[in-house]
C-alpha positions, 0 to 999 in steps of 0.5 A: 466048222462054222457057227453063225448068227443065223443059227447055222452049223456047217463044215467049211472049206476056206480060211475064214469063219464067214459063210458069205465068203467061203463055200461050205462043204455041208450045211448040217442044219439050223438052231433057233438062234445064234450058234455060239460054240462048236466042238469036234467029238468022237475022232472028228466023226461028230460035231457038237453045236451049242446056241442061244436057243438053249440047244446042244446038238450032236451032228453026224459028219459022216452022214452029212458027207464029212470033210472029204465029200463036197456037198451043196449048201442044202440042209442035211437034217438027217445028220442030227444024232441027238439034241439036248436042252439046257435052261439057258443059252450055251456060252461054252462047249467042249467035247472029248476026242474019244467021244465019251463026254460033251460039256456045255455051260451058260449063264446059270453057272452050271456045267452039264456033262452029256454022254454023246454015245447015249444020245445025250443022256445027262451024266451029271452037273458040276455045280455047288459051292465050288462052281463059278459065281458068274457065266461060264464062258469057256470049257476044255476037256482032255482027249479021254474025257477025264478032266474038264477046265472051265473059265468064266466071267468071274475071272477064275479058271477051275479044274474038274475031275470028271470021273469023280465029278468034283472040283480039283483046283481054282486059279484066280487068273484074271480080273476080268472074264475068261473068254477062252481056254487052250491046252494040249488036250492029250496031256491035260488029264495026265496029272489026274490019270491015276 
């Protein structure tokens, strides 16, 4: 999947994240500004995109042709399942594999949790005294949608229990921004499973 400065979200065939050198399988549609983050959701049936246009968009990959059916580069606007907006650009985005939750965040320091099965109905917001003190730039969610890990410009990595909607742990990991996070999403929530 590729996001780009031209606001395009697409599935890509090839090696590099560059729409100029690789032929896309499908162009799903467009954002009003640059697409900053992409995440697969619902066992890869859906793709979620977030951009500087403040939009979080849920795309149906099966309706767009999926990864197994080659398509032309024409826009498939019928593949949009839902669209949500937040008050600032989307700098971080994550989704659970089981399709139960999508999280988005940006410069307002708030992590918004959405329900993709309910056309992006807002679940809740992770904010308050335990929230990041600067832009949230990275999010990670376990496969079952129980745990969210966030990182931001404040250099802190935070762990959130999504079932309880509360902060669990903060780690001052860096002197500078946390730009990305990686972990085994299958085992990420095991410490909070019970």
